[in-house]
C-alpha positions as CSV (number, residue, x, y, z in Angstrom):
1,M,1.1,-31.4,9.9
2,T,-2.2,-32.3,11.6
3,Y,-4.4,-29.8,13.3
4,K,-6.8,-31.8,15.5
5,L,-9.0,-28.9,16.7
6,L,-8.5,-26.4,13.9
7,S,-9.6,-28.9,11.3
8,T,-13.0,-29.0,13.0
9,I,-13.5,-25.2,12.9
10,N,-15.5,-24.2,9.8
11,S,-17.2,-21.2,11.4
12,P,-17.1,-19.2,14.6
13,A,-20.2,-21.2,15.7
14,D,-17.9,-24.3,15.9
15,L,-15.4,-22.3,17.9
16,R,-18.0,-21.4,20.5
17,Q,-18.5,-25.1,21.3
18,L,-15.0,-25.5,22.6
19,S,-14.0,-25.6,26.2
20,A,-11.5,-23.1,27.8
21,G,-8.8,-25.8,27.6
22,Q,-9.5,-26.5,24.0
23,L,-9.3,-22.8,23.2
24,L,-5.8,-22.8,24.5
25,E,-4.9,-25.7,22.3
26,L,-6.5,-24.0,19.3
27,K,-4.5,-20.9,19.6
28,D,-1.3,-22.9,19.2
29,E,-2.7,-24.8,16.2
30,L,-3.9,-21.5,14.6
31,R,-0.5,-19.9,15.0
32,D,1.3,-23.0,13.6
33,F,-1.1,-23.1,10.7
34,I,-0.4,-19.5,9.8
35,I,3.4,-20.1,10.0
36,D,3.0,-23.3,8.0
37,I,1.2,-21.7,5.0
38,V,2.9,-18.3,4.9
39,S,6.4,-19.9,5.1
40,T,5.7,-21.5,1.7
41,K,3.1,-19.2,0.1
42,E,4.4,-15.9,1.4
43,G,2.2,-13.0,2.7
44,H,1.9,-10.8,5.8
45,L,3.1,-12.8,8.8
46,G,4.0,-10.8,11.9
47,A,0.7,-8.9,12.3
48,S,-1.5,-12.0,12.2
49,L,0.7,-13.9,14.6
50,G,0.4,-11.1,17.1
51,V,-3.4,-11.2,17.2
52,V,-4.1,-15.0,17.3
53,E,-5.5,-14.9,20.9
54,L,-7.4,-11.7,20.2
55,T,-8.9,-13.2,17.0
56,I,-10.1,-16.3,18.9
57,A,-11.5,-14.2,21.8
58,L,-13.5,-11.9,19.5
59,H,-15.1,-14.7,17.5
60,Y,-15.7,-16.6,20.7
61,V,-17.4,-13.8,22.6
62,F,-19.2,-11.9,19.9
63,H,-21.9,-13.4,17.6
64,T,-20.2,-12.8,14.3
65,P,-21.4,-12.3,11.6
66,D,-24.5,-10.7,13.2
67,D,-22.1,-8.7,15.4
68,L,-19.9,-6.7,13.0
69,L,-16.2,-7.0,13.2
70,I,-13.8,-4.8,11.2
71,W,-10.1,-5.3,11.0
72,D,-8.2,-2.1,10.3
73,V,-5.7,-2.4,7.3
74,G,-6.2,-6.2,7.2
75,H,-2.6,-7.3,7.6
76,Q,-3.6,-9.0,10.8
77,A,-6.7,-10.8,9.5
78,Y,-5.3,-14.2,8.5
79,G,-6.5,-15.9,11.7
80,H,-9.9,-14.3,11.1
81,K,-10.1,-15.7,7.6
82,I,-9.0,-19.2,8.7
83,L,-11.7,-19.3,11.5
84,T,-14.4,-18.1,9.2
85,G,-14.6,-20.9,6.6
86,R,-11.5,-20.2,4.5
87,R,-9.1,-22.7,6.1
88,E,-9.0,-25.0,3.1
89,L,-8.6,-22.1,0.7
90,F,-6.0,-20.3,2.7
91,E,-3.1,-21.7,0.7
92,T,-4.5,-19.7,-2.3
93,N,-4.0,-16.5,-0.3
94,R,-2.8,-13.7,-2.6
95,Q,-2.5,-16.1,-5.5
96,L,-4.2,-15.4,-8.9
97,N,-7.9,-16.3,-8.6
98,G,-7.3,-17.2,-4.9
99,I,-8.6,-15.5,-1.7
100,S,-7.5,-11.9,-1.0
101,G,-4.8,-11.0,1.5
102,F,-7.2,-8.5,3.0
103,P,-10.8,-8.6,4.2
104,K,-13.1,-8.3,1.3
105,R,-16.9,-8.1,1.4
106,S,-17.5,-10.1,-1.7
107,E,-15.4,-13.0,-0.3
108,S,-17.2,-13.6,3.0
109,K,-20.1,-12.4,5.1
110,Y,-17.6,-12.3,8.0
111,D,-15.6,-9.6,6.1
112,T,-17.9,-6.7,7.0
113,F,-15.8,-4.0,5.4
114,G,-13.2,-4.1,2.6
115,V,-9.9,-2.7,3.9
116,G,-6.3,-2.3,2.7
117,H,-5.4,1.3,3.7
118,S,-5.2,2.0,7.4
119,S,-7.3,4.0,9.8
120,T,-10.7,3.4,8.3
121,S,-12.1,0.9,10.8
122,I,-13.4,3.4,13.4
123,S,-15.4,5.5,10.9
124,A,-16.8,2.4,9.2
125,A,-17.8,0.7,12.5
126,L,-19.4,3.9,13.7
127,G,-21.3,4.2,10.5
128,M,-22.5,0.6,10.9
129,A,-23.4,1.3,14.6
130,I,-25.5,4.4,13.7
131,A,-27.2,2.4,11.0
132,S,-28.0,-0.4,13.4
133,K,-29.6,2.0,15.8
134,L,-31.7,3.5,13.0
135,K,-32.8,-0.1,12.1
136,G,-33.7,-0.8,15.7
137,K,-30.9,-3.4,16.3
138,I,-29.9,-1.8,19.6
139,N,-28.1,-5.0,20.9
140,R,-25.9,-5.5,17.8
141,Q,-22.2,-5.1,18.6
142,H,-19.7,-3.2,16.3
143,I,-16.0,-3.9,16.9
144,A,-13.1,-2.1,15.2
145,V,-9.6,-3.5,15.7
146,I,-7.0,-0.9,15.1
147,G,-3.2,-0.7,15.7
148,D,-1.3,1.9,17.5
149,A,0.3,3.2,14.3
150,S,-3.1,3.4,12.5
151,I,-5.0,5.1,15.4
152,A,-2.5,8.0,15.1
153,S,-3.8,8.8,11.6
154,G,-6.1,11.8,11.1
155,M,-9.0,9.8,9.9
156,A,-9.0,7.6,13.0
157,F,-9.0,10.8,15.2
158,E,-12.0,12.1,13.2
159,G,-13.9,8.9,13.8
160,L,-13.0,8.9,17.6
161,N,-14.1,12.6,17.8
162,H,-17.5,11.9,16.2
163,A,-18.1,8.7,18.1
164,G,-17.5,10.4,21.4
165,V,-20.6,12.6,21.0
166,T,-22.8,9.6,19.9
167,K,-24.3,6.8,22.0
168,A,-23.3,4.3,19.3
169,N,-22.7,0.8,20.4
170,L,-19.1,0.9,19.4
171,L,-16.1,-1.0,20.8
172,V,-12.6,0.0,19.6
173,I,-9.9,-2.6,20.2
174,L,-6.5,-0.8,20.3
175,N,-4.0,-3.4,19.3
176,D,-0.8,-1.8,20.7
177,N,2.4,-3.4,19.6
178,A,4.5,-0.3,19.0
179,I,4.9,-1.0,15.3
180,G,3.0,-0.8,12.0
181,I,5.2,-1.8,9.1
182,D,8.0,0.3,10.6
183,P,8.2,1.3,14.3
184,S,5.4,3.7,15.3
185,V,6.2,7.4,15.6
186,G,4.7,10.5,17.2
187,A,3.5,11.9,20.5
188,L,0.7,9.4,20.8
189,K,3.1,6.5,20.4
190,N,5.2,8.0,23.2
191,Y,2.1,8.1,25.5
192,L,1.2,4.5,24.6
193,T,4.8,3.4,25.3
194,K,4.4,4.5,28.9
195,A,1.3,2.2,29.2
196,K,2.0,-1.1,30.9
197,I,-0.2,-4.1,31.3
198,G,-2.6,-3.2,34.2
199,K,-1.3,0.3,34.6
200,K,-2.3,3.5,32.7
201,P,0.1,6.4,32.4
202,K,-0.5,9.2,34.9
203,Q,-1.0,11.9,32.4
204,D,-4.5,12.7,31.0
205,N,-5.9,9.9,28.8
206,I,-6.8,11.3,25.4
207,I,-9.3,8.5,24.8
208,E,-11.3,9.3,27.9
209,A,-11.2,13.0,27.0
210,L,-13.1,12.0,23.9
211,N,-15.9,10.5,26.0
212,F,-14.9,6.9,25.5
213,S,-15.0,4.4,28.3
214,Y,-11.4,3.2,28.5
215,E,-10.2,-0.2,29.7
216,G,-6.7,-1.6,29.9
217,P,-4.0,-2.0,29.1
218,I,-4.3,-5.8,29.2
219,D,-2.2,-8.6,27.9
220,G,-3.3,-9.5,24.4
221,H,-1.8,-12.9,24.7
222,D,-3.7,-13.9,27.8
223,L,-6.7,-15.6,26.2
224,P,-8.8,-16.2,29.4
225,K,-8.3,-12.6,30.4
226,L,-9.3,-11.4,26.9
227,I,-12.4,-13.4,27.0
228,E,-13.4,-12.3,30.5
229,T,-12.8,-8.6,29.6
230,L,-14.7,-8.8,26.2
231,K,-17.7,-10.5,27.9
232,R,-17.8,-7.6,30.4
233,L,-17.5,-5.0,27.7
234,Q,-20.2,-6.8,25.7
235,Q,-22.7,-5.8,28.4
236,Q,-21.9,-2.1,28.3
237,N,-23.3,0.5,25.9
238,G,-21.9,3.5,24.1
239,P,-18.3,4.1,22.8
240,R,-15.7,1.9,24.5
241,L,-12.0,1.3,23.9
242,L,-10.1,-1.7,25.1
243,H,-6.3,-1.2,25.1
244,V,-4.6,-4.5,24.4
245,I,-0.8,-4.9,24.4
246,T,0.5,-7.6,22.0
247,K,3.8,-8.6,20.4
248,K,4.0,-8.6,16.6
249,G,5.4,-11.9,15.3
250,K,4.4,-13.7,18.6
251,G,5.3,-17.4,18.5
252,L,8.1,-17.2,16.0
253,P,11.3,-16.0,17.6
254,S,12.8,-14.5,14.4
255,A,9.6,-12.6,13.7
256,E,9.5,-11.3,17.3
257,Q,13.2,-10.1,17.1
258,D,13.0,-8.6,13.6
259,Q,9.5,-7.2,13.3
260,V,10.2,-5.0,10.3
261,T,11.5,-7.8,8.1
262,Y,9.0,-10.4,9.2
263,H,6.0,-8.1,8.5
264,A,6.1,-9.9,5.1
265,P,9.3,-12.0,5.0
266,G,8.8,-14.0,1.9
267,K,9.5,-17.8,2.1
268,F,11.2,-19.1,5.2
269,N,12.0,-22.2,7.2
270,K,9.0,-22.7,9.4
271,Q,11.1,-24.6,12.0
272,T,13.9,-22.1,12.4
273,G,12.3,-19.0,10.9
274,E,15.4,-18.5,8.6
275,R,14.4,-16.7,5.4
276,Y,15.4,-18.5,2.2
277,K,17.8,-16.6,0.0
278,S,16.7,-15.9,-3.5
279,S,18.0,-18.2,-6.2
280,Q,18.7,-15.2,-8.3
281,T,21.9,-13.3,-7.2
282,D,23.6,-10.2,-8.4
283,L,20.3,-8.6,-9.4
284,P,19.9,-4.9,-10.2
285,P,18.7,-2.9,-7.2
286,K,15.1,-2.3,-6.5
287,F,13.7,1.0,-7.7
288,Q,13.1,2.0,-4.1
289,D,16.8,1.5,-3.3
290,V,17.8,3.6,-6.3
291,F,15.6,6.3,-4.9
292,G,16.9,6.0,-1.4
293,L,20.6,5.9,-2.3
294,T,20.2,8.7,-4.8
295,M,18.6,10.8,-2.2
296,L,21.6,10.2,0.0
297,D,23.9,11.4,-2.8
298,L,21.8,14.5,-3.4
299,A,21.5,15.3,0.3
300,K,25.3,15.2,0.7
301,N,25.7,18.0,-1.9
302,N,22.7,20.1,-1.0
303,S,21.8,21.1,2.6
304,K,18.4,22.3,1.4
305,I,17.2,18.8,0.4
306,V,14.7,17.3,2.8
307,G,12.9,13.9,2.7
308,V,9.4,13.2,4.0
309,T,7.5,9.9,4.2
310,P,4.2,8.8,5.7
311,A,5.2,5.7,7.7
312,M,7.3,4.0,4.9
313,P,11.0,4.7,5.7
314,T,11.9,1.1,4.9
315,G,9.5,0.4,2.0
316,S,10.5,3.6,0.3
317,S,14.2,3.4,1.4
318,L,14.2,6.9,2.8
319,K,15.8,5.1,5.7
320,Y,19.2,5.7,4.2
321,M,18.8,9.4,4.4
322,M,17.1,9.2,7.8
323,Q,20.2,7.4,9.2
324,A,22.7,9.8,7.7
325,Y,20.7,13.1,8.1
326,P,18.1,12.5,10.8
327,D,17.4,16.2,11.1
328,R,16.5,16.4,7.4
329,A,14.5,13.3,6.8
330,F,11.1,12.7,8.5
331,D,8.7,9.8,9.1
332,V,5.5,11.5,10.0
333,G,3.5,8.4,10.6
334,I,0.4,7.2,8.8
335,A,-0.6,10.7,7.8
336,E,-0.5,11.2,4.0
337,Q,-2.4,14.5,4.1
338,H,0.0,15.9,6.7
339,A,3.0,14.7,4.8
340,V,2.0,16.6,1.7
341,T,1.1,19.9,3.4
342,L,4.2,19.6,5.7
343,S,6.3,19.4,2.5
344,A,4.5,22.4,1.1
345,G,5.2,24.4,4.3
346,M,8.9,23.6,4.1
347,A,9.0,24.5,0.4
348,T,7.7,28.0,1.2
349,Q,10.9,28.5,3.2
350,G,13.3,27.6,0.4
351,F,13.8,23.9,1.1
352,K,13.7,21.3,-1.7
353,V,11.4,18.7,-0.3
354,F,11.1,15.1,-1.7
355,C,7.8,13.6,-0.4
356,T,8.1,9.9,-1.0
357,I,4.8,8.1,-0.9
358,Y,3.2,5.0,-2.5
359,S,0.9,5.7,-5.4
360,T,-2.1,4.1,-3.7
361,F,-1.5,6.2,-0.6
362,L,-1.1,9.4,-2.5
363,Q,-4.8,9.1,-3.3
364,R,-5.5,9.9,0.3
365,A,-3.8,13.3,0.0
366,Y,-5.3,14.4,-3.4
367,D,-6.8,17.6,-2.0
368,Q,-3.5,18.6,-0.5
369,V,-1.6,18.0,-3.8
370,I,-4.0,20.3,-5.5
371,H,-4.7,23.1,-3.0
372,D,-1.5,23.2,-0.9
373,V,1.1,22.4,-3.5
374,A,0.0,22.9,-7.1
375,L,-2.3,25.9,-6.6
376,Q,0.6,27.7,-4.9
377,N,3.0,26.3,-7.5
378,L,5.4,25.1,-4.8
379,P,8.3,23.0,-6.1
380,V,7.7,19.9,-4.0
381,V,8.9,16.7,-5.6
382,F,6.5,13.7,-5.3
383,C,8.4,10.5,-5.5
384,I,5.6,8.0,-6.2
385,D,6.7,4.5,-5.4
386,R,4.8,1.3,-6.2
387,A,3.2,2.8,-9.2
388,G,1.3,0.5,-11.6
389,L,0.3,-3.1,-10.9
390,V,2.0,-4.1,-7.6
391,G,1.1,-7.8,-7.6
392,R,-0.3,-9.9,-4.8
393,D,-1.5,-7.1,-2.5
394,G,-4.3,-6.6,-5.1
395,A,-6.8,-3.9,-5.8
396,T,-6.3,-1.9,-2.7
397,H,-2.6,-1.4,-3.4
398,H,-2.3,-1.2,-7.2
399,G,-1.0,2.3,-8.1
400,V,-2.9,2.5,-11.4
401,F,-4.8,5.8,-11.1
402,D,-1.9,8.3,-10.5
403,L,-1.3,9.3,-14.1
404,A,-5.0,10.0,-14.6
405,Y,-5.7,11.9,-11.4
406,L,-2.5,13.9,-11.6
407,N,-2.7,14.8,-15.3
408,C,-5.6,17.2,-14.7
409,I,-3.8,19.3,-12.1
410,P,-2.3,22.6,-13.4
411,N,1.3,23.5,-12.6
412,L,2.3,19.8,-12.2
413,V,5.1,18.1,-14.2
414,I,4.6,14.3,-14.4
415,A,7.5,12.0,-15.2
416,S,8.1,8.3,-15.2
417,P,11.5,6.7,-15.7
418,R,11.9,3.4,-17.6
419,N,14.8,2.2,-15.4
420,G,17.0,2.9,-12.4
421,I,19.4,5.1,-14.3
422,E,16.6,7.3,-15.5
423,L,15.1,7.5,-12.0
424,R,18.5,8.7,-10.7
425,Q,18.7,11.4,-13.3
426,L,15.1,12.4,-12.9
427,L,15.6,12.9,-9.2
428,Y,18.7,15.0,-9.9
429,T,16.7,17.0,-12.5
430,A,13.9,17.5,-9.9
431,S,16.4,18.8,-7.4
432,Q,17.5,21.5,-9.8
433,F,13.9,22.3,-11.1
434,N,12.1,25.0,-9.2
435,E,9.5,26.3,-11.6
436,H,6.7,23.8,-10.7
437,P,6.0,20.8,-8.5
438,I,7.1,17.5,-10.1
439,A,5.8,14.0,-9.7
440,V,8.2,11.1,-10.5
441,R,6.4,7.8,-10.8
442,Y,8.2,4.4,-10.5
443,P,7.2,0.8,-9.9
444,R,7.9,-1.9,-7.4
445,G,10.7,-4.3,-8.2
446,Q,14.0,-4.5,-9.9
447,S,15.3,-1.4,-11.8
448,F,16.9,-3.3,-14.8
449,H,20.5,-2.0,-14.5
450,K,23.2,-3.1,-12.1
451,N,25.5,-0.2,-12.9
452,W,23.1,2.6,-12.3
453,Q,25.2,5.0,-10.1
454,I,26.4,7.2,-13.0
455,D,27.3,10.9,-12.8
456,F,24.4,13.2,-12.5
457,K,23.1,14.9,-15.6
458,A,19.9,16.9,-15.9
459,M,17.2,15.7,-18.3
460,P,15.2,18.0,-20.5
461,I,11.7,18.5,-19.1
462,G,9.0,17.3,-21.4
463,K,11.1,15.4,-24.0
464,S,10.6,11.9,-25.2
465,E,13.3,9.5,-26.5
466,L,13.4,7.4,-29.7
467,L,14.6,3.9,-28.5
468,Q,14.2,2.0,-31.8
469,L,13.7,3.1,-35.4
470,G,10.9,1.5,-37.2
471,Q,8.3,1.6,-40.0
472,K,4.5,1.8,-40.2
473,I,3.9,1.2,-36.5
474,A,5.1,3.3,-33.5
475,V,4.8,2.1,-30.0
476,L,4.7,4.9,-27.3
477,S,5.3,3.8,-23.8
478,I,5.7,5.6,-20.5
479,G,7.8,4.3,-17.6
480,S,9.1,0.8,-16.9
481,I,6.5,-0.9,-19.1
482,A,9.0,0.0,-21.8
483,Q,10.7,-3.3,-20.9
484,E,7.6,-5.3,-21.9
485,V,7.6,-3.4,-25.2
486,A,11.3,-4.3,-25.8
487,D,10.5,-7.9,-25.0
488,A,7.5,-7.9,-27.3
489,F,9.7,-6.8,-30.2
490,K,11.8,-9.9,-29.7
491,L,8.8,-12.0,-30.3
492,L,8.1,-10.5,-33.8
493,P,9.1,-11.8,-37.2
494,K,12.3,-10.0,-38.4
495,E,10.4,-8.3,-41.3
496,I,8.1,-6.5,-38.8
497,K,10.0,-3.5,-37.3
498,P,7.9,-1.1,-35.2
499,A,9.5,2.1,-33.8
500,H,9.6,2.5,-30.0
501,Y,9.4,5.9,-28.3
502,D,9.8,6.4,-24.5
503,F,7.5,9.2,-23.4
504,K,9.2,10.0,-20.1
505,F,6.9,12.9,-19.4
506,L,3.1,12.7,-19.5
507,K,3.1,16.4,-18.7
508,P,4.2,18.5,-20.5
509,L,3.5,16.2,-23.4
510,D,6.1,16.1,-26.2
511,T,3.8,17.3,-29.0
512,E,6.8,18.1,-31.2
513,T,7.7,14.5,-31.4
514,L,4.0,13.6,-31.8
515,D,3.9,15.8,-34.9
516,E,6.8,13.8,-36.4
517,I,5.1,10.5,-35.5
518,I,1.9,11.6,-37.2
519,Q,3.9,12.3,-40.4
520,Q,5.8,9.0,-40.4
521,F,3.5,6.2,-39.1
522,E,0.1,4.7,-40.0
523,F,-0.5,3.2,-36.6
524,V,0.4,4.3,-33.0
525,I,0.1,2.0,-30.0
526,T,0.3,3.6,-26.5
527,V,1.3,1.3,-23.6
528,E,1.0,2.2,-19.9
529,D,1.0,0.4,-16.6
530,A,-1.8,2.7,-15.5
531,S,-5.5,3.4,-16.1
532,I,-6.4,3.5,-19.7
533,I,-8.7,6.4,-18.9
534,G,-6.8,9.7,-18.4
535,G,-3.2,8.6,-19.0
536,L,-0.8,8.6,-21.9
537,G,-3.2,7.1,-24.4
538,D,-5.9,9.6,-23.7
539,A,-3.4,12.5,-23.8
540,V,-2.1,11.3,-27.3
541,S,-5.7,10.8,-28.5
542,S,-6.7,14.3,-27.4
543,Y,-3.7,15.8,-29.3
544,F,-4.4,13.7,-32.4
545,N,-8.0,14.9,-32.4
546,R,-6.9,18.5,-31.9
547,V,-4.6,18.5,-34.9
548,E,-7.0,16.2,-36.9
549,A,-4.4,13.5,-37.4
550,S,-5.4,10.5,-39.6
551,T,-3.0,8.2,-37.7
552,Q,-4.9,5.2,-36.2
553,L,-4.4,5.0,-32.4
554,I,-4.6,1.8,-30.2
555,K,-4.5,2.3,-26.4
556,L,-3.2,-0.5,-24.1
557,G,-3.4,-0.1,-20.4
558,I,-5.4,-1.0,-17.3
559,P,-9.1,-1.3,-18.2
560,D,-11.9,0.5,-16.4
561,E,-12.2,-2.1,-13.6
562,F,-10.5,-3.0,-10.3
563,I,-7.7,-5.5,-10.9
564,E,-7.4,-8.4,-8.4
565,H,-4.3,-10.0,-7.0
566,G,-1.7,-12.2,-8.6
567,S,1.9,-11.9,-9.6
568,T,2.8,-8.7,-11.6
569,Q,3.5,-10.7,-14.7
570,E,0.3,-12.7,-14.4
571,L,-1.6,-9.4,-14.1
572,F,0.2,-7.9,-17.1
573,E,-1.2,-10.9,-19.1
574,V,-4.7,-10.4,-17.6
575,V,-4.9,-6.7,-18.6
576,G,-3.1,-7.1,-22.0
577,I,0.1,-5.2,-21.4
578,S,2.5,-8.2,-21.3
579,A,5.2,-8.6,-24.0
580,K,3.0,-11.4,-25.6
581,A,-0.1,-9.2,-25.6
582,I,1.8,-6.2,-27.1
583,A,3.3,-8.5,-29.8
584,K,-0.1,-9.9,-30.6
585,Q,-1.5,-6.4,-31.1
586,I,1.4,-5.4,-33.4
587,L,0.8,-8.6,-35.5
588,Q,-2.9,-7.8,-35.8
589,L,-2.1,-4.5,-37.3
């Protein structure tokens, strides 16, 4: 497909040479280009399609990169990347050694702030605006583009609250499309829903109450109107907010109609929008679906079970319980801190609360895990989805720090199932366990067993399992990385037979089994899909030192660096926890 105008745009400076009529042609080409690439290479689709006109208008009006533009989350930044010199590289988006799927400072001077988690843009832009003022750059513009789901987060409110008492040269663009990954929720969403293009709701405007100059709502797909409005706002000073109404998935009918699926649809037919079916059929369910369907089973039998998720009902599969028991399952919006403390509050009243949250997002509620749950020893269950290396979303989304940052918290039990059957049984165990809070960590992807819906049976807390007898070498794994260990054993010569232990619990650690291992084996290899600092390897090492064991220990895990994007299997190879790498380590011993 040829792109007459887009092929000439290598920077926003080129964009600013176009006529009004050419800009209208460019928006169609840019939208087609995004669809063309994402349909074959995959990625985040709907969000970027929804801001094509806004992206062009921002780079046309403002003098980027001197004017600083920040995209909240970054799902919607594909058009921005394409217009800022990365058109030819865009087909490598999210591929190993290719460009990132999110704005990244080391990638381009136009990416002024690295993002991946939501609701950071206002604080970052305000920080830049204050810094510009201190440097005497009083005419520099600072623009934060934030969605209606993200602006409802506590951090965004904190930024708005501070900005309102400054005279910072800050422009917040509220991209209002009524959806994040799932539909937006909450009172602010209800207020925004009443806003129509050209007409504000009659009730008090919370933005104006925070001392922002408010403009809108305007049609975010009316490019001439956007340019006219931005030029006017460009001449104003102080905190300003432009409310723009857009449609996620704009320009691809299937993406407009099914905005949840087409947030990141996988490969699809760019003409019809029809998603291609996987060539693999009859696969085991994803870990998230094992969680969601098990929660449904547990909730049927126990009226005290409650589910909580911060804006991930589909991604976590809590949606099944929300559909069946809407009064006992809650999407609280992008509010991880609130989700954890809300769960703690319900736990004080005798409810068994399962707080399901992605590993990378639980980092945002660390204080609440410590102070509001563990310190009070409340039996909240943390269901930590997307643990470990998650693949093409890259460094902002890898869930590799959870074992380390949770292991140092008193009163907390930490478990990690190696497959879907164990996840089901651990969830049941957690539903019966009230002595302490418990964290159950599981990865993205398939759960290894098709017949996983077996009868519930409680698992002993803190006990490991011997999966394979062996000699001389014992491999200790935690969680689903056990599959890579099993595959590694298949690559070994028949005369080499290591033992394999599944350490299902990082805390409490099964020291009784470790004592037996010390007596039987010369070498121990620990394997974890998590930071090598502070996880299973370090826990075993600490115990070996304490008992003065002579057993030699080798630790395999995520090294002390941020891991970039690529397929999960490619990244296992990169960090040395793939089956091939594990087998190589065993052979060296």
